[in-house]
PyMOL commands that place a pseudoatom at each C-alpha (Angstrom):
pseudoatom trace, name=CA, resn=UNK, resi=1, chain=A, elem=C, hetatm=0, pos=[0.000, 0.000, 0.000]
pseudoatom trace, name=CA, resn=UNK, resi=2, chain=A, elem=C, hetatm=0, pos=[1.467, 3.331, -1.052]
pseudoatom trace, name=CA, resn=UNK, resi=3, chain=A, elem=C, hetatm=0, pos=[1.604, 6.259, 1.345]
pseudoatom trace, name=CA, resn=UNK, resi=4, chain=A, elem=C, hetatm=0, pos=[0.086, 9.442, -0.093]
pseudoatom trace, name=CA, resn=UNK, resi=5, chain=A, elem=C, hetatm=0, pos=[0.415, 13.050, 1.038]
pseudoatom trace, name=CA, resn=UNK, resi=6, chain=A, elem=C, hetatm=0, pos=[-2.939, 12.693, 2.799]
pseudoatom trace, name=CA, resn=UNK, resi=7, chain=A, elem=C, hetatm=0, pos=[-1.475, 9.909, 4.948]
pseudoatom trace, name=CA, resn=UNK, resi=8, chain=A, elem=C, hetatm=0, pos=[1.145, 12.237, 6.445]
pseudoatom trace, name=CA, resn=UNK, resi=9, chain=A, elem=C, hetatm=0, pos=[-0.235, 14.161, 9.395]
pseudoatom trace, name=CA, resn=UNK, resi=10, chain=A, elem=C, hetatm=0, pos=[1.316, 16.481, 11.957]
pseudoatom trace, name=CA, resn=UNK, resi=11, chain=A, elem=C, hetatm=0, pos=[1.257, 15.443, 15.596]
pseudoatom trace, name=CA, resn=UNK, resi=12, chain=A, elem=C, hetatm=0, pos=[-0.994, 18.372, 16.513]
pseudoatom trace, name=CA, resn=UNK, resi=13, chain=A, elem=C, hetatm=0, pos=[-3.466, 17.412, 13.772]
pseudoatom trace, name=CA, resn=UNK, resi=14, chain=A, elem=C, hetatm=0, pos=[-3.354, 13.777, 14.912]
pseudoatom trace, name=CA, resn=UNK, resi=15, chain=A, elem=C, hetatm=0, pos=[-4.182, 14.809, 18.473]
pseudoatom trace, name=CA, resn=UNK, resi=16, chain=A, elem=C, hetatm=0, pos=[-7.198, 16.755, 17.255]
pseudoatom trace, name=CA, resn=UNK, resi=17, chain=A, elem=C, hetatm=0, pos=[-8.523, 13.981, 14.975]
pseudoatom trace, name=CA, resn=UNK, resi=18, chain=A, elem=C, hetatm=0, pos=[-7.351, 10.755, 16.659]
pseudoatom trace, name=CA, resn=UNK, resi=19, chain=A, elem=C, hetatm=0, pos=[-10.757, 9.075, 16.628]
pseudoatom trace, name=CA, resn=UNK, resi=20, chain=A, elem=C, hetatm=0, pos=[-11.216, 9.778, 12.911]
pseudoatom trace, name=CA, resn=UNK, resi=21, chain=A, elem=C, hetatm=0, pos=[-7.659, 8.622, 12.171]
pseudoatom trace, name=CA, resn=UNK, resi=22, chain=A, elem=C, hetatm=0, pos=[-8.239, 5.404, 14.115]
pseudoatom trace, name=CA, resn=UNK, resi=23, chain=A, elem=C, hetatm=0, pos=[-11.333, 4.678, 12.013]
pseudoatom trace, name=CA, resn=UNK, resi=24, chain=A, elem=C, hetatm=0, pos=[-9.370, 5.293, 8.795]
pseudoatom trace, name=CA, resn=UNK, resi=25, chain=A, elem=C, hetatm=0, pos=[-6.553, 3.017, 9.952]
pseudoatom trace, name=CA, resn=UNK, resi=26, chain=A, elem=C, hetatm=0, pos=[-9.008, 0.293, 10.972]
pseudoatom trace, name=CA, resn=UNK, resi=27, chain=A, elem=C, hetatm=0, pos=[-10.432, 0.554, 7.423]
pseudoatom trace, name=CA, resn=UNK, resi=28, chain=A, elem=C, hetatm=0, pos=[-6.979, -0.164, 5.953]
pseudoatom trace, name=CA, resn=UNK, resi=29, chain=A, elem=C, hetatm=0, pos=[-5.101, 3.137, 5.797]
pseudoatom trace, name=CA, resn=UNK, resi=30, chain=A, elem=C, hetatm=0, pos=[-1.674, 3.673, 7.328]
pseudoatom trace, name=CA, resn=UNK, resi=31, chain=A, elem=C, hetatm=0, pos=[-0.748, 7.094, 8.659]
pseudoatom trace, name=CA, resn=UNK, resi=32, chain=A, elem=C, hetatm=0, pos=[2.623, 8.729, 9.225]
pseudoatom trace, name=CA, resn=UNK, resi=33, chain=A, elem=C, hetatm=0, pos=[2.619, 11.234, 12.053]
pseudoatom trace, name=CA, resn=UNK, resi=34, chain=A, elem=C, hetatm=0, pos=[5.246, 13.960, 11.922]
pseudoatom trace, name=CA, resn=UNK, resi=35, chain=A, elem=C, hetatm=0, pos=[6.810, 16.040, 14.651]
pseudoatom trace, name=CA, resn=UNK, resi=36, chain=A, elem=C, hetatm=0, pos=[8.645, 19.235, 13.812]
pseudoatom trace, name=CA, resn=UNK, resi=37, chain=A, elem=C, hetatm=0, pos=[8.262, 18.378, 10.120]
pseudoatom trace, name=CA, resn=UNK, resi=38, chain=A, elem=C, hetatm=0, pos=[9.966, 14.966, 10.317]
pseudoatom trace, name=CA, resn=UNK, resi=39, chain=A, elem=C, hetatm=0, pos=[8.562, 11.431, 10.453]
pseudoatom trace, name=CA, resn=UNK, resi=40, chain=A, elem=C, hetatm=0, pos=[7.905, 10.514, 14.074]
pseudoatom trace, name=CA, resn=UNK, resi=41, chain=A, elem=C, hetatm=0, pos=[5.608, 7.479, 14.366]
pseudoatom trace, name=CA, resn=UNK, resi=42, chain=A, elem=C, hetatm=0, pos=[3.269, 5.384, 12.238]
pseudoatom trace, name=CA, resn=UNK, resi=43, chain=A, elem=C, hetatm=0, pos=[-0.332, 4.560, 12.974]
pseudoatom trace, name=CA, resn=UNK, resi=44, chain=A, elem=C, hetatm=0, pos=[-1.305, 1.102, 11.695]
pseudoatom trace, name=CA, resn=UNK, resi=45, chain=A, elem=C, hetatm=0, pos=[-3.974, -1.487, 12.444]
pseudoatom trace, name=CA, resn=UNK, resi=46, chain=A, elem=C, hetatm=0, pos=[-3.060, -3.831, 15.305]
pseudoatom trace, name=CA, resn=UNK, resi=47, chain=A, elem=C, hetatm=0, pos=[-3.707, -6.933, 13.164]
pseudoatom trace, name=CA, resn=UNK, resi=48, chain=A, elem=C, hetatm=0, pos=[-1.298, -5.609, 10.534]
pseudoatom trace, name=CA, resn=UNK, resi=49, chain=A, elem=C, hetatm=0, pos=[1.295, -4.978, 13.244]
pseudoatom trace, name=CA, resn=UNK, resi=50, chain=A, elem=C, hetatm=0, pos=[0.897, -8.585, 14.422]
pseudoatom trace, name=CA, resn=UNK, resi=51, chain=A, elem=C, hetatm=0, pos=[1.372, -9.716, 10.811]
pseudoatom trace, name=CA, resn=UNK, resi=52, chain=A, elem=C, hetatm=0, pos=[4.560, -7.636, 10.493]
pseudoatom trace, name=CA, resn=UNK, resi=53, chain=A, elem=C, hetatm=0, pos=[5.907, -9.211, 13.688]
pseudoatom trace, name=CA, resn=UNK, resi=54, chain=A, elem=C, hetatm=0, pos=[5.073, -12.686, 12.367]
pseudoatom trace, name=CA, resn=UNK, resi=55, chain=A, elem=C, hetatm=0, pos=[6.939, -11.925, 9.133]
pseudoatom trace, name=CA, resn=UNK, resi=56, chain=A, elem=C, hetatm=0, pos=[9.987, -10.805, 11.114]
pseudoatom trace, name=CA, resn=UNK, resi=57, chain=A, elem=C, hetatm=0, pos=[9.955, -14.011, 13.190]
pseudoatom trace, name=CA, resn=UNK, resi=58, chain=A, elem=C, hetatm=0, pos=[9.704, -16.086, 10.006]
pseudoatom trace, name=CA, resn=UNK, resi=59, chain=A, elem=C, hetatm=0, pos=[12.621, -14.168, 8.473]
pseudoatom trace, name=CA, resn=UNK, resi=60, chain=A, elem=C, hetatm=0, pos=[14.730, -14.886, 11.568]
pseudoatom trace, name=CA, resn=UNK, resi=61, chain=A, elem=C, hetatm=0, pos=[13.832, -18.577, 11.386]
pseudoatom trace, name=CA, resn=UNK, resi=62, chain=A, elem=C, hetatm=0, pos=[14.827, -18.709, 7.718]
pseudoatom trace, name=CA, resn=UNK, resi=63, chain=A, elem=C, hetatm=0, pos=[18.168, -17.084, 8.536]
pseudoatom trace, name=CA, resn=UNK, resi=64, chain=A, elem=C, hetatm=0, pos=[18.780, -19.632, 11.301]
pseudoatom trace, name=CA, resn=UNK, resi=65, chain=A, elem=C, hetatm=0, pos=[17.930, -22.509, 8.948]
pseudoatom trace, name=CA, resn=UNK, resi=66, chain=A, elem=C, hetatm=0, pos=[20.331, -21.083, 6.361]
pseudoatom trace, name=CA, resn=UNK, resi=67, chain=A, elem=C, hetatm=0, pos=[23.114, -20.804, 8.945]
pseudoatom trace, name=CA, resn=UNK, resi=68, chain=A, elem=C, hetatm=0, pos=[22.509, -24.373, 10.123]
pseudoatom trace, name=CA, resn=UNK, resi=69, chain=A, elem=C, hetatm=0, pos=[22.523, -25.606, 6.534]
pseudoatom trace, name=CA, resn=UNK, resi=70, chain=A, elem=C, hetatm=0, pos=[25.864, -23.922, 5.864]
pseudoatom trace, name=CA, resn=UNK, resi=71, chain=A, elem=C, hetatm=0, pos=[27.250, -25.409, 9.068]
pseudoatom trace, name=CA, resn=UNK, resi=72, chain=A, elem=C, hetatm=0, pos=[26.146, -28.895, 8.041]
pseudoatom trace, name=CA, resn=UNK, resi=73, chain=A, elem=C, hetatm=0, pos=[27.709, -28.382, 4.609]
pseudoatom trace, name=CA, resn=UNK, resi=74, chain=A, elem=C, hetatm=0, pos=[30.995, -27.436, 6.311]
pseudoatom trace, name=CA, resn=UNK, resi=75, chain=A, elem=C, hetatm=0, pos=[30.832, -30.608, 8.418]
pseudoatom trace, name=CA, resn=UNK, resi=76, chain=A, elem=C, hetatm=0, pos=[30.095, -32.731, 5.340]
pseudoatom trace, name=CA, resn=UNK, resi=77, chain=A, elem=C, hetatm=0, pos=[33.053, -31.137, 3.547]
pseudoatom trace, name=CA, resn=UNK, resi=78, chain=A, elem=C, hetatm=0, pos=[35.324, -31.841, 6.514]
pseudoatom trace, name=CA, resn=UNK, resi=79, chain=A, elem=C, hetatm=0, pos=[35.870, -28.164, 7.248]
pseudoatom trace, name=CA, resn=UNK, resi=80, chain=A, elem=C, hetatm=0, pos=[35.720, -28.513, 11.016]
pseudoatom trace, name=CA, resn=UNK, resi=81, chain=A, elem=C, hetatm=0, pos=[37.933, -27.726, 13.992]
pseudoatom trace, name=CA, resn=UNK, resi=82, chain=A, elem=C, hetatm=0, pos=[38.035, -29.118, 17.458]
pseudoatom trace, name=CA, resn=UNK, resi=83, chain=A, elem=C, hetatm=0, pos=[36.208, -26.703, 19.775]
pseudoatom trace, name=CA, resn=UNK, resi=84, chain=A, elem=C, hetatm=0, pos=[39.051, -26.557, 22.319]
pseudoatom trace, name=CA, resn=UNK, resi=85, chain=A, elem=C, hetatm=0, pos=[41.581, -25.773, 19.574]
pseudoatom trace, name=CA, resn=UNK, resi=86, chain=A, elem=C, hetatm=0, pos=[39.350, -23.082, 18.071]
pseudoatom trace, name=CA, resn=UNK, resi=87, chain=A, elem=C, hetatm=0, pos=[38.787, -21.439, 21.483]
pseudoatom trace, name=CA, resn=UNK, resi=88, chain=A, elem=C, hetatm=0, pos=[42.524, -21.521, 22.225]
pseudoatom trace, name=CA, resn=UNK, resi=89, chain=A, elem=C, hetatm=0, pos=[43.232, -19.800, 18.875]
pseudoatom trace, name=CA, resn=UNK, resi=90, chain=A, elem=C, hetatm=0, pos=[40.638, -17.115, 19.607]
pseudoatom trace, name=CA, resn=UNK, resi=91, chain=A, elem=C, hetatm=0, pos=[42.105, -16.467, 23.057]
pseudoatom trace, name=CA, resn=UNK, resi=92, chain=A, elem=C, hetatm=0, pos=[45.591, -16.228, 21.550]
pseudoatom trace, name=CA, resn=UNK, resi=93, chain=A, elem=C, hetatm=0, pos=[44.414, -13.684, 18.955]
pseudoatom trace, name=CA, resn=UNK, resi=94, chain=A, elem=C, hetatm=0, pos=[42.623, -11.631, 21.614]
pseudoatom trace, name=CA, resn=UNK, resi=95, chain=A, elem=C, hetatm=0, pos=[45.649, -11.554, 23.906]
pseudoatom trace, name=CA, resn=UNK, resi=96, chain=A, elem=C, hetatm=0, pos=[47.875, -10.588, 20.980]
pseudoatom trace, name=CA, resn=UNK, resi=97, chain=A, elem=C, hetatm=0, pos=[45.486, -7.761, 20.040]
pseudoatom trace, name=CA, resn=UNK, resi=98, chain=A, elem=C, hetatm=0, pos=[45.324, -6.376, 23.574]
pseudoatom trace, name=CA, resn=UNK, resi=99, chain=A, elem=C, hetatm=0, pos=[49.111, -6.621, 24.046]
pseudoatom trace, name=CA, resn=UNK, resi=100, chain=A, elem=C, hetatm=0, pos=[49.907, -4.977, 20.724]
for i in range(1, 100): cmd.bond("trace and resi %d" % i, "trace and resi %d" % (i + 1))
show_as sticks, trace
zoom trace
């Protein structure tokens, strides 16, 4: 849904017409409220906000699956290190960086 000039409202105007704005948002509009001429907050339907949060959770899950898949591919290709050896190397690098 595209935002039009009519969807951008000053904070003072939003205060004066909040009930009307809420009805418009419930009907599907999204409003951008400005403060001192700059974007401040958005007014959206609560169900749409829940949907946006669900999309974000799904995106995070997809990223985790991708990371796990790459890790499994590394294991299958034999590109692995012993955890104790890897931690020792990290500690060595950190001590070298703080000393130097």
